[in-house]
C-alpha positions as CSV (number, residue, x, y, z in Angstrom):
1,M,93.2,19.2,-36.3
2,Q,90.0,17.6,-35.0
3,P,86.9,19.6,-35.6
4,E,85.7,21.3,-32.4
5,Q,82.2,19.8,-32.9
6,S,83.7,16.3,-32.4
7,A,86.2,17.3,-29.7
8,R,86.1,15.2,-26.6
9,L,83.8,16.3,-23.8
10,W,84.2,13.5,-21.3
11,T,87.8,14.2,-20.2
12,K,89.3,13.4,-16.8
13,P,89.3,17.1,-15.8
14,F,85.6,17.5,-16.9
15,V,84.5,14.4,-14.8
16,A,86.6,15.4,-11.8
17,L,85.4,19.0,-11.7
18,T,81.8,17.8,-12.2
19,I,82.1,15.7,-9.1
20,C,83.7,18.6,-7.2
21,S,80.7,20.7,-8.1
22,F,78.3,18.1,-6.9
23,L,80.0,17.9,-3.5
24,L,80.1,21.7,-3.1
25,F,76.4,22.1,-3.9
26,L,75.5,19.0,-1.8
27,N,77.1,20.7,1.2
28,L,75.0,23.8,0.4
29,Q,71.7,22.1,-0.2
30,M,71.9,19.7,2.7
31,L,72.0,22.5,5.2
32,L,70.1,25.2,3.3
33,S,66.9,23.1,3.4
34,S,67.3,22.3,7.1
35,F,68.1,25.8,8.4
36,P,64.5,27.1,8.5
37,A,63.2,24.3,10.7
38,Y,66.4,24.4,12.8
39,V,66.3,28.1,13.4
40,K,62.6,28.0,14.1
41,N,62.8,25.2,16.6
42,E,66.2,26.1,18.2
43,Y,65.8,29.9,18.4
44,K,61.9,30.2,18.3
45,A,62.2,32.5,15.3
46,G,59.4,33.7,13.0
47,D,59.2,33.3,9.3
48,M,60.9,36.6,8.4
49,T,63.9,35.8,10.7
50,V,64.0,32.3,9.2
51,S,64.2,33.9,5.8
52,L,67.3,35.9,6.8
53,T,69.4,32.7,7.1
54,T,68.9,32.2,3.4
55,S,69.1,35.9,2.4
56,V,72.2,36.7,4.3
57,F,74.1,33.8,2.8
58,A,72.9,34.6,-0.7
59,L,73.8,38.3,-0.5
60,S,77.2,37.5,0.9
61,A,77.8,35.0,-2.0
62,I,76.7,37.6,-4.6
63,V,79.1,40.3,-3.3
64,T,81.9,37.7,-3.1
65,R,81.4,36.5,-6.7
66,F,81.7,40.1,-8.0
67,A,85.0,40.4,-6.1
68,T,86.2,37.0,-7.2
69,A,85.6,37.7,-10.9
70,A,87.8,40.8,-10.5
71,L,90.4,39.0,-8.4
72,M,90.9,36.3,-11.0
73,R,92.7,38.8,-13.1
74,Y,95.5,39.1,-10.5
75,V,95.5,36.0,-8.3
76,H,95.9,32.4,-9.5
77,R,92.6,30.6,-9.6
78,N,93.9,27.7,-7.5
79,V,94.6,30.0,-4.6
80,I,91.1,31.5,-4.7
81,L,89.5,28.1,-5.0
82,Y,91.3,26.4,-2.1
83,A,90.8,29.5,0.1
84,G,87.1,29.5,-0.7
85,L,86.7,25.7,0.1
86,A,88.6,26.1,3.4
87,I,86.3,29.0,4.5
88,A,83.2,27.0,3.5
89,A,84.4,23.9,5.4
90,L,85.3,25.8,8.5
91,T,82.0,27.8,8.8
92,T,80.0,24.6,8.1
93,G,81.7,22.8,10.9
94,I,81.0,25.5,13.5
95,Y,77.4,26.3,12.9
96,I,76.3,24.5,16.0
97,Y,78.4,26.8,18.2
98,A,76.6,30.0,17.0
99,G,74.7,30.4,20.3
100,S,72.3,33.0,18.9
101,V,70.5,34.0,15.7
102,G,73.0,36.9,15.3
103,G,76.0,34.5,15.6
104,L,74.4,32.1,13.1
105,L,73.8,34.9,10.6
106,L,77.4,36.0,10.9
107,M,78.5,32.4,10.1
108,R,76.1,32.3,7.2
109,A,77.7,35.4,5.8
110,G,81.1,33.8,6.2
111,Y,79.9,30.7,4.5
112,G,78.6,32.8,1.6
113,V,82.1,34.2,1.1
114,G,83.7,30.8,0.8
115,F,80.9,29.4,-1.3
116,G,80.9,32.4,-3.6
117,M,84.6,32.0,-4.3
118,A,84.5,28.2,-5.0
119,S,81.3,28.3,-7.0
120,T,82.7,30.9,-9.3
121,I,86.0,29.1,-10.0
122,I,84.8,25.5,-10.6
123,P,82.3,26.4,-13.3
124,T,84.8,28.7,-14.9
125,L,87.4,25.9,-15.2
126,V,84.8,23.6,-16.7
127,S,83.6,26.1,-19.2
128,Q,87.1,26.5,-20.5
129,I,87.4,22.8,-21.3
130,I,84.1,22.3,-23.0
131,P,84.2,22.7,-26.8
132,S,82.2,25.8,-27.7
133,R,79.9,24.1,-30.2
134,R,79.0,21.6,-27.5
135,M,78.5,24.2,-24.8
136,G,74.8,23.4,-24.3
137,E,75.4,19.7,-24.0
138,G,78.5,20.1,-21.8
139,I,76.8,22.5,-19.4
140,G,73.8,20.2,-19.4
141,Y,75.9,17.3,-18.2
142,F,78.0,19.5,-15.8
143,G,74.8,21.1,-14.5
144,L,73.6,17.6,-13.5
145,S,76.0,18.0,-10.5
146,T,74.3,21.1,-9.4
147,S,70.7,20.0,-10.0
148,L,71.3,16.6,-8.5
149,A,72.7,18.2,-5.4
150,M,69.8,20.6,-5.3
151,S,67.4,17.6,-5.5
152,V,69.0,15.0,-3.2
153,G,70.7,17.4,-0.8
154,P,67.5,18.8,0.8
155,M,66.1,15.3,1.2
156,I,69.3,14.1,2.9
157,G,69.5,17.2,5.0
158,L,65.9,16.9,6.3
159,N,66.1,13.2,7.0
160,V,69.5,13.4,8.8
161,M,68.3,16.3,10.9
162,D,65.1,14.4,11.9
163,L,67.1,11.2,12.7
164,S,70.4,12.5,14.2
165,G,70.1,16.3,14.7
166,F,71.7,19.3,13.1
167,G,75.1,18.6,14.6
168,T,75.4,15.4,12.6
169,L,74.3,17.2,9.5
170,S,76.9,19.9,10.0
171,I,79.6,17.2,10.2
172,M,78.4,15.6,7.0
173,G,78.4,18.9,5.2
174,T,82.0,19.6,6.3
175,A,83.0,16.1,5.1
176,A,81.5,16.8,1.6
177,I,83.7,19.8,1.1
178,I,86.9,18.1,2.5
179,L,86.4,15.4,-0.1
180,I,86.9,18.0,-2.9
181,F,90.5,18.7,-1.9
182,P,91.9,15.2,-3.0
183,L,89.9,15.3,-6.2
184,L,91.5,18.6,-7.1
185,L,94.9,17.3,-6.3
186,L,94.3,14.4,-8.6
187,T,93.4,16.7,-11.4
188,R,95.9,19.5,-10.9
189,A,96.3,19.8,-14.7
190,A,92.8,21.1,-15.1
191,P,93.3,24.5,-13.6
192,A,96.6,24.9,-15.3
193,D,95.2,23.9,-18.7
194,S,92.2,26.2,-18.3
195,R,94.4,29.1,-17.3
196,R,96.6,28.6,-20.3
197,N,93.6,28.4,-22.7
198,T,92.3,31.6,-21.2
199,D,95.5,33.7,-21.1
200,S,97.1,32.4,-24.3
201,A,94.1,32.5,-26.7
202,P,95.1,33.6,-30.1
203,A,94.1,37.0,-31.3
204,S,92.0,35.5,-34.1
205,A,89.9,33.7,-31.6
206,A,89.4,36.9,-29.7
207,R,88.3,38.7,-32.9
208,S,85.8,36.0,-33.7
209,Q,83.8,36.9,-30.6
210,G,82.8,40.3,-32.1
211,N,84.0,43.8,-32.0
212,Q,81.6,45.4,-29.7
213,T,80.6,44.5,-26.1
214,N,82.1,41.0,-26.4
215,R,85.5,41.9,-27.8
216,T,88.6,41.0,-25.9
217,N,89.9,43.7,-23.5
218,Q,93.4,45.0,-24.2
219,P,96.0,44.8,-21.5
220,G,95.3,47.4,-18.8
221,E,91.8,48.1,-20.3
222,K,88.9,47.9,-17.9
223,P,86.6,44.9,-18.7
224,R,83.6,45.9,-20.7
225,W,80.1,45.1,-19.3
226,N,78.4,42.5,-21.3
227,T,74.8,43.7,-21.5
228,K,73.8,40.5,-23.4
229,L,73.9,38.7,-20.0
230,L,71.2,40.9,-18.4
231,F,68.1,39.3,-19.9
232,P,68.9,35.6,-19.2
233,A,70.1,36.6,-15.8
234,L,66.7,38.3,-15.1
235,L,65.0,35.1,-16.1
236,N,67.2,33.1,-13.8
237,V,66.3,35.4,-10.9
238,I,62.6,34.8,-11.5
239,L,63.2,31.0,-11.6
240,A,65.2,31.1,-8.4
241,V,62.4,32.8,-6.5
242,T,60.3,29.7,-7.0
243,Y,63.1,27.4,-5.8
244,S,63.6,29.6,-2.7
245,G,60.0,28.8,-1.7
246,L,60.7,25.1,-1.9
247,L,64.0,25.3,0.0
248,S,62.8,27.6,2.7
249,F,59.2,26.4,3.4
250,I,58.4,23.0,2.1
251,A,59.3,21.3,5.4
252,L,57.1,23.7,7.2
253,Y,54.4,23.3,4.6
254,G,54.5,19.5,5.1
255,E,54.0,20.0,8.8
256,S,51.0,22.3,8.2
257,V,49.2,19.9,5.9
258,K,50.3,16.7,7.8
259,L,52.4,15.4,4.9
260,E,55.0,13.0,6.3
261,Q,58.3,12.5,4.4
262,V,57.8,15.8,2.5
263,G,61.6,15.7,1.8
264,L,60.8,13.0,-0.8
265,F,59.7,15.9,-3.0
266,F,63.4,16.5,-3.8
267,L,64.1,12.8,-4.6
268,F,61.3,12.6,-7.2
269,N,62.4,16.1,-8.4
270,A,65.8,14.6,-9.0
271,I,64.5,11.8,-11.2
272,T,63.2,14.1,-14.0
273,I,66.1,16.5,-13.6
274,I,68.5,13.7,-14.4
275,L,66.4,12.7,-17.4
276,I,65.9,16.2,-18.8
277,R,69.3,17.8,-18.4
278,P,71.1,16.1,-21.3
279,I,68.1,16.3,-23.5
280,S,67.5,20.0,-22.9
281,G,71.2,20.8,-23.6
282,R,71.0,19.1,-27.0
283,I,67.7,20.9,-27.8
284,F,69.3,24.2,-26.9
285,D,72.3,23.5,-29.2
286,R,70.1,22.7,-32.1
287,K,67.0,24.8,-31.7
288,G,67.8,27.6,-29.2
289,H,66.5,28.6,-25.8
290,G,62.9,29.3,-26.9
291,A,62.3,25.6,-27.6
292,V,63.3,24.8,-24.0
293,L,62.2,27.7,-21.8
294,V,58.6,28.0,-22.8
295,P,57.4,24.4,-22.2
296,A,59.7,24.1,-19.1
297,A,58.2,27.2,-17.5
298,I,54.7,25.9,-18.0
299,S,55.8,22.7,-16.3
300,V,57.0,24.7,-13.3
301,I,53.7,26.6,-13.1
302,A,51.7,23.3,-13.1
303,S,54.0,21.9,-10.4
304,L,53.6,24.8,-8.0
305,L,49.9,25.0,-8.4
306,L,49.5,21.3,-7.8
307,L,51.8,21.5,-4.7
308,S,49.6,24.3,-3.3
309,Y,46.7,21.8,-3.2
310,A,48.7,18.7,-2.3
311,H,47.4,16.8,0.7
312,T,48.5,13.3,-0.3
313,I,51.9,11.8,-1.2
314,P,50.9,11.0,-4.8
315,M,50.1,14.6,-5.5
316,L,53.4,15.6,-3.9
317,F,55.3,13.2,-6.1
318,V,53.6,14.4,-9.3
319,S,54.3,18.0,-8.4
320,A,58.0,17.1,-7.8
321,L,58.3,15.3,-11.1
322,L,56.8,18.3,-12.9
323,Y,59.1,20.8,-11.1
324,G,62.2,18.7,-11.9
325,L,61.2,18.6,-15.6
326,G,60.9,22.4,-15.8
327,F,63.7,23.5,-13.4
328,G,66.1,20.9,-14.8
329,A,65.6,22.2,-18.3
330,I,65.6,25.9,-17.6
331,Q,68.8,26.2,-15.5
332,P,71.3,24.7,-17.9
333,T,69.7,26.4,-20.8
334,I,70.1,29.8,-19.2
335,Q,73.7,29.1,-18.2
336,A,74.7,27.8,-21.6
337,W,73.0,30.8,-23.2
338,M,75.0,33.2,-21.0
339,L,78.3,31.4,-21.8
340,R,77.6,31.2,-25.5
341,V,77.2,35.0,-25.8
342,T,80.4,35.6,-23.8
343,P,84.1,35.3,-25.0
344,R,85.9,32.4,-23.4
345,E,88.3,34.8,-21.6
346,R,85.2,36.3,-19.8
347,H,83.5,33.1,-18.8
348,G,84.5,33.7,-15.2
349,A,82.4,36.9,-15.2
350,A,79.5,35.1,-17.0
351,N,79.5,32.3,-14.5
352,S,79.7,34.8,-11.7
353,M,76.6,36.6,-13.0
354,Y,74.7,33.3,-13.5
355,Y,75.2,32.1,-10.0
356,N,74.7,35.6,-8.6
357,S,71.3,35.8,-10.3
358,T,70.4,32.4,-8.8
359,D,71.4,33.7,-5.3
360,L,69.7,37.0,-5.8
361,G,66.5,35.1,-6.7
362,V,66.8,32.8,-3.7
363,S,67.5,35.7,-1.4
364,A,64.6,37.9,-2.7
365,G,62.3,34.9,-2.9
366,A,62.9,33.9,0.8
367,M,61.9,37.4,1.9
368,I,59.0,37.9,-0.5
369,L,57.5,34.5,-0.1
370,G,58.2,34.6,3.7
371,A,56.2,37.8,3.9
372,I,53.4,36.3,1.9
373,S,53.3,33.1,4.1
374,S,53.3,35.2,7.3
375,V,50.1,37.0,6.3
376,S,48.3,34.0,4.7
377,N,49.5,30.4,4.6
378,Y,52.0,28.2,2.7
379,A,49.5,27.0,0.1
380,V,48.7,30.6,-0.9
381,M,52.4,31.3,-1.0
382,Y,53.0,28.6,-3.5
383,R,50.3,30.0,-5.8
384,Y,52.0,33.3,-5.7
385,S,55.2,31.5,-6.5
386,A,53.5,30.0,-9.6
387,G,52.6,33.6,-10.5
388,F,56.3,34.4,-10.8
389,M,56.7,31.8,-13.5
390,V,53.8,33.4,-15.3
391,L,55.8,36.6,-15.1
392,F,58.8,34.6,-16.5
393,L,56.7,33.7,-19.6
394,V,55.3,37.2,-20.0
395,V,58.8,38.8,-19.9
396,Y,60.2,36.3,-22.3
397,A,57.4,36.8,-24.8
398,L,57.6,40.6,-24.6
399,A,61.3,40.5,-25.2
400,G,60.9,38.2,-28.1
401,M,58.2,40.5,-29.7
402,A,60.5,43.5,-29.1
403,A,63.4,41.7,-30.8
404,A,61.2,40.7,-33.8
405,R,59.9,44.3,-34.1
406,F,63.2,46.0,-34.1
407,G,64.9,43.4,-36.3
408,A,67.3,41.6,-33.8
409,P,69.5,39.2,-35.8
410,R,68.8,35.5,-35.6
411,A,71.8,33.2,-35.3
412,K,71.8,30.1,-37.5
413,R,72.7,28.0,-34.5
414,G,71.1,28.4,-31.1
415,A,68.3,30.5,-32.5
416,D,69.0,33.1,-29.9
417,I,66.2,35.5,-30.7
418,I,67.5,38.3,-28.6
419,Y,71.1,38.1,-27.5
420,E,73.0,35.7,-29.7
421,H,76.1,37.0,-31.3
422,K,77.3,35.9,-34.7
423,S,80.2,33.5,-34.6
């Protein structure tokens, strides 16, 4: 049998599901970045009300992902996936008929349900077809779909809304999700294969995952909580707070400092994300998360501080490049870390927790940073946002020192100083 290390990564299901993920997150990011300006102009809302459009969606997605992770034990993944995509497409198409802030928030909650279902299933299917020894590399490439959408989506959304209005943007978002359906039909084997790999894994593979919190649950046994996911999830929450500040307020910040085409921040952000994603995945596979997270966090801090003083386009572009370098390295590293310490049959739960931590950070960040901006200004808000990444480094360093003091085992591969299990 071919060694797992040299097993193929670029299979047809992997490519197709990566494109599906891009389209799903493109739909999200095109509208997410435009909602604050739309709500503020259309409904004359304040910063805290604007923040609710992000927070309500994120909280709805979080609750849905928990339910989806449990539902996957009883309902075929295709059913959940198609239902989630249908709900997301429907709610995206009817945003313009909300009529009030209350109606819009209700639709945002509905969209969170659909997005939460689909964004749990697609990464789970992908994680099942990536060779475990290439998990960092595979997630790095797959994560390009998410990061690229998070970078170009806001730019597209802001420009389309400026040129053609929110109605056109809503139609484009709906079309992005509809395009996912034929892609899934062309790769119907992917969900079936993934399901078979999950449900028919040999007992020896299950035993290799460890005999404590990560061991396979017996039939009828309640799934055990994997505490090894908590620390990387916390780090992801902190990172997502900073991204929330960009999504929710960069357009308004650009208006306040007279920076035209501020949406180009996301384009230049995408450049370094594309470059760093595959590299960071390989570094994680060979040297562990510490080699990636520390320099990447410093890059994010520098980006946000520079952004808070940006009054020219060149300063904005440098800030964007630095943020993409840091954000694009941290995200796939944390996701691959969480998957590596989780048995394959529990990857659905791990992905659910990863995306939930992202949405929790986005939701909390929108409220916290919105409150800061309402009593100060957007520049000060971005300096506080940089402070969250300082907290990221402090928490990571303290955890590392605690692990060293109490003798946490170091794995030969991955150098997971805190939560790596022995394979």
